[in-house]
Chimera marker file (.cmm) of the C-alpha trace (Angstrom):
<marker_set name="trace">
<marker id="1" x="10.932" y="-7.567" z="-16.332" r="1" g="1" b="0" radius="0.5"/>
<marker id="2" x="8.625" y="-4.786" z="-17.761" r="1" g="1" b="0" radius="0.5"/>
<marker id="3" x="5.823" y="-7.228" z="-18.383" r="1" g="1" b="0" radius="0.5"/>
<marker id="4" x="6.128" y="-8.547" z="-14.873" r="1" g="1" b="0" radius="0.5"/>
<marker id="5" x="5.888" y="-5.079" z="-13.354" r="1" g="1" b="0" radius="0.5"/>
<marker id="6" x="2.915" y="-4.245" z="-15.614" r="1" g="1" b="0" radius="0.5"/>
<marker id="7" x="1.154" y="-7.416" z="-14.681" r="1" g="1" b="0" radius="0.5"/>
<marker id="8" x="1.594" y="-6.760" z="-10.989" r="1" g="1" b="0" radius="0.5"/>
<marker id="9" x="0.217" y="-3.139" z="-11.391" r="1" g="1" b="0" radius="0.5"/>
<marker id="10" x="-2.768" y="-4.373" z="-13.288" r="1" g="1" b="0" radius="0.5"/>
<marker id="11" x="-3.619" y="-6.939" z="-10.612" r="1" g="1" b="0" radius="0.5"/>
<marker id="12" x="-2.723" y="-4.511" z="-7.654" r="1" g="1" b="0" radius="0.5"/>
<marker id="13" x="-0.391" y="-4.889" z="-4.877" r="1" g="1" b="0" radius="0.5"/>
<marker id="14" x="0.271" y="-3.287" z="-1.274" r="1" g="1" b="0" radius="0.5"/>
<marker id="15" x="3.496" y="-1.883" z="0.048" r="1" g="1" b="0" radius="0.5"/>
<marker id="16" x="3.649" y="-2.962" z="3.746" r="1" g="1" b="0" radius="0.5"/>
<marker id="17" x="5.988" y="-2.609" z="6.630" r="1" g="1" b="0" radius="0.5"/>
<marker id="18" x="6.478" y="-5.519" z="8.890" r="1" g="1" b="0" radius="0.5"/>
<marker id="19" x="7.915" y="-4.807" z="12.355" r="1" g="1" b="0" radius="0.5"/>
<marker id="20" x="8.742" y="-7.066" z="15.070" r="1" g="1" b="0" radius="0.5"/>
<marker id="21" x="11.658" y="-9.248" z="16.378" r="1" g="1" b="0" radius="0.5"/>
<marker id="22" x="11.040" y="-12.197" z="13.980" r="1" g="1" b="0" radius="0.5"/>
<marker id="23" x="10.589" y="-10.571" z="10.608" r="1" g="1" b="0" radius="0.5"/>
<marker id="24" x="12.800" y="-13.444" z="9.030" r="1" g="1" b="0" radius="0.5"/>
<marker id="25" x="10.525" y="-15.936" z="10.502" r="1" g="1" b="0" radius="0.5"/>
<marker id="26" x="7.491" y="-14.160" z="8.767" r="1" g="1" b="0" radius="0.5"/>
<marker id="27" x="9.271" y="-14.122" z="5.444" r="1" g="1" b="0" radius="0.5"/>
<marker id="28" x="10.047" y="-17.830" z="5.855" r="1" g="1" b="0" radius="0.5"/>
<marker id="29" x="6.466" y="-18.777" z="6.597" r="1" g="1" b="0" radius="0.5"/>
<marker id="30" x="5.176" y="-16.680" z="3.715" r="1" g="1" b="0" radius="0.5"/>
<marker id="31" x="7.678" y="-18.386" z="1.395" r="1" g="1" b="0" radius="0.5"/>
<marker id="32" x="6.563" y="-21.896" z="2.707" r="1" g="1" b="0" radius="0.5"/>
<marker id="33" x="2.763" y="-20.836" z="2.163" r="1" g="1" b="0" radius="0.5"/>
<marker id="34" x="3.744" y="-19.613" z="-1.393" r="1" g="1" b="0" radius="0.5"/>
<marker id="35" x="2.765" y="-15.945" z="-0.616" r="1" g="1" b="0" radius="0.5"/>
<marker id="36" x="4.869" y="-13.696" z="-2.995" r="1" g="1" b="0" radius="0.5"/>
<marker id="37" x="6.856" y="-11.070" z="-1.483" r="1" g="1" b="0" radius="0.5"/>
<marker id="38" x="9.231" y="-8.862" z="-3.478" r="1" g="1" b="0" radius="0.5"/>
<marker id="39" x="11.387" y="-5.587" z="-3.346" r="1" g="1" b="0" radius="0.5"/>
<marker id="40" x="12.330" y="-6.198" z="0.247" r="1" g="1" b="0" radius="0.5"/>
<marker id="41" x="14.368" y="-3.526" z="2.132" r="1" g="1" b="0" radius="0.5"/>
<marker id="42" x="15.365" y="-3.212" z="5.779" r="1" g="1" b="0" radius="0.5"/>
<marker id="43" x="13.912" y="0.145" z="7.342" r="1" g="1" b="0" radius="0.5"/>
<marker id="44" x="15.547" y="-0.411" z="10.675" r="1" g="1" b="0" radius="0.5"/>
<marker id="45" x="16.739" y="-3.515" z="12.690" r="1" g="1" b="0" radius="0.5"/>
<marker id="46" x="13.255" y="-4.565" z="13.540" r="1" g="1" b="0" radius="0.5"/>
<marker id="47" x="11.351" y="-3.473" z="10.389" r="1" g="1" b="0" radius="0.5"/>
<marker id="48" x="11.269" y="-4.433" z="6.715" r="1" g="1" b="0" radius="0.5"/>
<marker id="49" x="9.378" y="-2.795" z="3.917" r="1" g="1" b="0" radius="0.5"/>
<marker id="50" x="8.103" y="-5.055" z="1.110" r="1" g="1" b="0" radius="0.5"/>
<marker id="51" x="5.637" y="-5.461" z="-1.611" r="1" g="1" b="0" radius="0.5"/>
<marker id="52" x="2.785" y="-8.126" z="-1.714" r="1" g="1" b="0" radius="0.5"/>
<marker id="53" x="-0.077" y="-8.990" z="-3.914" r="1" g="1" b="0" radius="0.5"/>
<marker id="54" x="-3.667" y="-8.332" z="-2.671" r="1" g="1" b="0" radius="0.5"/>
<marker id="55" x="-4.434" y="-11.967" z="-2.561" r="1" g="1" b="0" radius="0.5"/>
<marker id="56" x="-1.293" y="-12.739" z="-0.469" r="1" g="1" b="0" radius="0.5"/>
<marker id="57" x="-2.179" y="-9.783" z="1.897" r="1" g="1" b="0" radius="0.5"/>
<marker id="58" x="-5.681" y="-11.287" z="2.516" r="1" g="1" b="0" radius="0.5"/>
<marker id="59" x="-4.155" y="-14.605" z="3.518" r="1" g="1" b="0" radius="0.5"/>
<marker id="60" x="-1.510" y="-13.252" z="5.931" r="1" g="1" b="0" radius="0.5"/>
<marker id="61" x="-3.364" y="-12.945" z="9.108" r="1" g="1" b="0" radius="0.5"/>
<marker id="62" x="-2.457" y="-16.305" z="10.578" r="1" g="1" b="0" radius="0.5"/>
<marker id="63" x="1.069" y="-15.837" z="9.548" r="1" g="1" b="0" radius="0.5"/>
<marker id="64" x="1.459" y="-12.585" z="11.473" r="1" g="1" b="0" radius="0.5"/>
<marker id="65" x="0.063" y="-14.297" z="14.469" r="1" g="1" b="0" radius="0.5"/>
<marker id="66" x="2.343" y="-17.314" z="14.230" r="1" g="1" b="0" radius="0.5"/>
<marker id="67" x="5.470" y="-14.899" z="13.713" r="1" g="1" b="0" radius="0.5"/>
<marker id="68" x="4.376" y="-12.415" z="16.303" r="1" g="1" b="0" radius="0.5"/>
<marker id="69" x="4.911" y="-9.370" z="14.055" r="1" g="1" b="0" radius="0.5"/>
<marker id="70" x="2.894" y="-6.298" z="13.142" r="1" g="1" b="0" radius="0.5"/>
<marker id="71" x="1.985" y="-5.417" z="9.611" r="1" g="1" b="0" radius="0.5"/>
<marker id="72" x="1.158" y="-1.816" z="8.381" r="1" g="1" b="0" radius="0.5"/>
<marker id="73" x="-0.018" y="-0.785" z="5.044" r="1" g="1" b="0" radius="0.5"/>
<marker id="74" x="2.115" y="2.029" z="3.549" r="1" g="1" b="0" radius="0.5"/>
<marker id="75" x="0.647" y="2.370" z="0.275" r="1" g="1" b="0" radius="0.5"/>
<marker id="76" x="-1.840" y="0.721" z="-2.152" r="1" g="1" b="0" radius="0.5"/>
<marker id="77" x="-0.829" y="0.633" z="-5.818" r="1" g="1" b="0" radius="0.5"/>
<marker id="78" x="-2.396" y="-0.729" z="-8.959" r="1" g="1" b="0" radius="0.5"/>
<marker id="79" x="-5.207" y="-0.281" z="-11.413" r="1" g="1" b="0" radius="0.5"/>
<marker id="80" x="-7.760" y="-1.927" z="-8.924" r="1" g="1" b="0" radius="0.5"/>
<marker id="81" x="-7.258" y="1.047" z="-6.483" r="1" g="1" b="0" radius="0.5"/>
<marker id="82" x="-7.267" y="3.669" z="-9.101" r="1" g="1" b="0" radius="0.5"/>
<marker id="83" x="-10.582" y="2.208" z="-10.339" r="1" g="1" b="0" radius="0.5"/>
<marker id="84" x="-12.004" y="2.287" z="-6.939" r="1" g="1" b="0" radius="0.5"/>
<marker id="85" x="-10.917" y="5.798" z="-6.381" r="1" g="1" b="0" radius="0.5"/>
<marker id="86" x="-12.384" y="7.305" z="-9.477" r="1" g="1" b="0" radius="0.5"/>
<marker id="87" x="-15.371" y="4.941" z="-9.694" r="1" g="1" b="0" radius="0.5"/>
<marker id="88" x="-17.839" y="7.636" z="-8.666" r="1" g="1" b="0" radius="0.5"/>
<marker id="89" x="-16.036" y="10.586" z="-10.514" r="1" g="1" b="0" radius="0.5"/>
<marker id="90" x="-16.952" y="9.626" z="-14.007" r="1" g="1" b="0" radius="0.5"/>
<marker id="91" x="-16.813" y="13.208" z="-15.305" r="1" g="1" b="0" radius="0.5"/>
<marker id="92" x="-13.264" y="13.553" z="-14.001" r="1" g="1" b="0" radius="0.5"/>
<marker id="93" x="-12.206" y="10.358" z="-16.059" r="1" g="1" b="0" radius="0.5"/>
<marker id="94" x="-13.702" y="11.741" z="-19.296" r="1" g="1" b="0" radius="0.5"/>
<link id1="1" id2="2" r="1" g="1" b="0" radius="0.2"/>
<link id1="2" id2="3" r="1" g="1" b="0" radius="0.2"/>
<link id1="3" id2="4" r="1" g="1" b="0" radius="0.2"/>
<link id1="4" id2="5" r="1" g="1" b="0" radius="0.2"/>
<link id1="5" id2="6" r="1" g="1" b="0" radius="0.2"/>
<link id1="6" id2="7" r="1" g="1" b="0" radius="0.2"/>
<link id1="7" id2="8" r="1" g="1" b="0" radius="0.2"/>
<link id1="8" id2="9" r="1" g="1" b="0" radius="0.2"/>
<link id1="9" id2="10" r="1" g="1" b="0" radius="0.2"/>
<link id1="10" id2="11" r="1" g="1" b="0" radius="0.2"/>
<link id1="11" id2="12" r="1" g="1" b="0" radius="0.2"/>
<link id1="12" id2="13" r="1" g="1" b="0" radius="0.2"/>
<link id1="13" id2="14" r="1" g="1" b="0" radius="0.2"/>
<link id1="14" id2="15" r="1" g="1" b="0" radius="0.2"/>
<link id1="15" id2="16" r="1" g="1" b="0" radius="0.2"/>
<link id1="16" id2="17" r="1" g="1" b="0" radius="0.2"/>
<link id1="17" id2="18" r="1" g="1" b="0" radius="0.2"/>
<link id1="18" id2="19" r="1" g="1" b="0" radius="0.2"/>
<link id1="19" id2="20" r="1" g="1" b="0" radius="0.2"/>
<link id1="20" id2="21" r="1" g="1" b="0" radius="0.2"/>
<link id1="21" id2="22" r="1" g="1" b="0" radius="0.2"/>
<link id1="22" id2="23" r="1" g="1" b="0" radius="0.2"/>
<link id1="23" id2="24" r="1" g="1" b="0" radius="0.2"/>
<link id1="24" id2="25" r="1" g="1" b="0" radius="0.2"/>
<link id1="25" id2="26" r="1" g="1" b="0" radius="0.2"/>
<link id1="26" id2="27" r="1" g="1" b="0" radius="0.2"/>
<link id1="27" id2="28" r="1" g="1" b="0" radius="0.2"/>
<link id1="28" id2="29" r="1" g="1" b="0" radius="0.2"/>
<link id1="29" id2="30" r="1" g="1" b="0" radius="0.2"/>
<link id1="30" id2="31" r="1" g="1" b="0" radius="0.2"/>
<link id1="31" id2="32" r="1" g="1" b="0" radius="0.2"/>
<link id1="32" id2="33" r="1" g="1" b="0" radius="0.2"/>
<link id1="33" id2="34" r="1" g="1" b="0" radius="0.2"/>
<link id1="34" id2="35" r="1" g="1" b="0" radius="0.2"/>
<link id1="35" id2="36" r="1" g="1" b="0" radius="0.2"/>
<link id1="36" id2="37" r="1" g="1" b="0" radius="0.2"/>
<link id1="37" id2="38" r="1" g="1" b="0" radius="0.2"/>
<link id1="38" id2="39" r="1" g="1" b="0" radius="0.2"/>
<link id1="39" id2="40" r="1" g="1" b="0" radius="0.2"/>
<link id1="40" id2="41" r="1" g="1" b="0" radius="0.2"/>
<link id1="41" id2="42" r="1" g="1" b="0" radius="0.2"/>
<link id1="42" id2="43" r="1" g="1" b="0" radius="0.2"/>
<link id1="43" id2="44" r="1" g="1" b="0" radius="0.2"/>
<link id1="44" id2="45" r="1" g="1" b="0" radius="0.2"/>
<link id1="45" id2="46" r="1" g="1" b="0" radius="0.2"/>
<link id1="46" id2="47" r="1" g="1" b="0" radius="0.2"/>
<link id1="47" id2="48" r="1" g="1" b="0" radius="0.2"/>
<link id1="48" id2="49" r="1" g="1" b="0" radius="0.2"/>
<link id1="49" id2="50" r="1" g="1" b="0" radius="0.2"/>
<link id1="50" id2="51" r="1" g="1" b="0" radius="0.2"/>
<link id1="51" id2="52" r="1" g="1" b="0" radius="0.2"/>
<link id1="52" id2="53" r="1" g="1" b="0" radius="0.2"/>
<link id1="53" id2="54" r="1" g="1" b="0" radius="0.2"/>
<link id1="54" id2="55" r="1" g="1" b="0" radius="0.2"/>
<link id1="55" id2="56" r="1" g="1" b="0" radius="0.2"/>
<link id1="56" id2="57" r="1" g="1" b="0" radius="0.2"/>
<link id1="57" id2="58" r="1" g="1" b="0" radius="0.2"/>
<link id1="58" id2="59" r="1" g="1" b="0" radius="0.2"/>
<link id1="59" id2="60" r="1" g="1" b="0" radius="0.2"/>
<link id1="60" id2="61" r="1" g="1" b="0" radius="0.2"/>
<link id1="61" id2="62" r="1" g="1" b="0" radius="0.2"/>
<link id1="62" id2="63" r="1" g="1" b="0" radius="0.2"/>
<link id1="63" id2="64" r="1" g="1" b="0" radius="0.2"/>
<link id1="64" id2="65" r="1" g="1" b="0" radius="0.2"/>
<link id1="65" id2="66" r="1" g="1" b="0" radius="0.2"/>
<link id1="66" id2="67" r="1" g="1" b="0" radius="0.2"/>
<link id1="67" id2="68" r="1" g="1" b="0" radius="0.2"/>
<link id1="68" id2="69" r="1" g="1" b="0" radius="0.2"/>
<link id1="69" id2="70" r="1" g="1" b="0" radius="0.2"/>
<link id1="70" id2="71" r="1" g="1" b="0" radius="0.2"/>
<link id1="71" id2="72" r="1" g="1" b="0" radius="0.2"/>
<link id1="72" id2="73" r="1" g="1" b="0" radius="0.2"/>
<link id1="73" id2="74" r="1" g="1" b="0" radius="0.2"/>
<link id1="74" id2="75" r="1" g="1" b="0" radius="0.2"/>
<link id1="75" id2="76" r="1" g="1" b="0" radius="0.2"/>
<link id1="76" id2="77" r="1" g="1" b="0" radius="0.2"/>
<link id1="77" id2="78" r="1" g="1" b="0" radius="0.2"/>
<link id1="78" id2="79" r="1" g="1" b="0" radius="0.2"/>
<link id1="79" id2="80" r="1" g="1" b="0" radius="0.2"/>
<link id1="80" id2="81" r="1" g="1" b="0" radius="0.2"/>
<link id1="81" id2="82" r="1" g="1" b="0" radius="0.2"/>
<link id1="82" id2="83" r="1" g="1" b="0" radius="0.2"/>
<link id1="83" id2="84" r="1" g="1" b="0" radius="0.2"/>
<link id1="84" id2="85" r="1" g="1" b="0" radius="0.2"/>
<link id1="85" id2="86" r="1" g="1" b="0" radius="0.2"/>
<link id1="86" id2="87" r="1" g="1" b="0" radius="0.2"/>
<link id1="87" id2="88" r="1" g="1" b="0" radius="0.2"/>
<link id1="88" id2="89" r="1" g="1" b="0" radius="0.2"/>
<link id1="89" id2="90" r="1" g="1" b="0" radius="0.2"/>
<link id1="90" id2="91" r="1" g="1" b="0" radius="0.2"/>
<link id1="91" id2="92" r="1" g="1" b="0" radius="0.2"/>
<link id1="92" id2="93" r="1" g="1" b="0" radius="0.2"/>
<link id1="93" id2="94" r="1" g="1" b="0" radius="0.2"/>
</marker_set>
């Protein structure tokens, strides 16, 4: 379990909130297209918070249109995002 979470952190992932009336349809289409979703929790009756890989997030646009839901990025996590944040601050890293 630890190795899986470490691998996900190294590759990077986003925490998103999917809102709309057909969130379950969105999850089913993602599963059908082999887009990995994990740690799903219901925020309110029309919204779900979940984690998704960066590659999955890039390919999600047609899925959101088909399911008629809205996706908002809540947080970006991973080594990729840390690298981008501190790329210009080399002195800070040292």
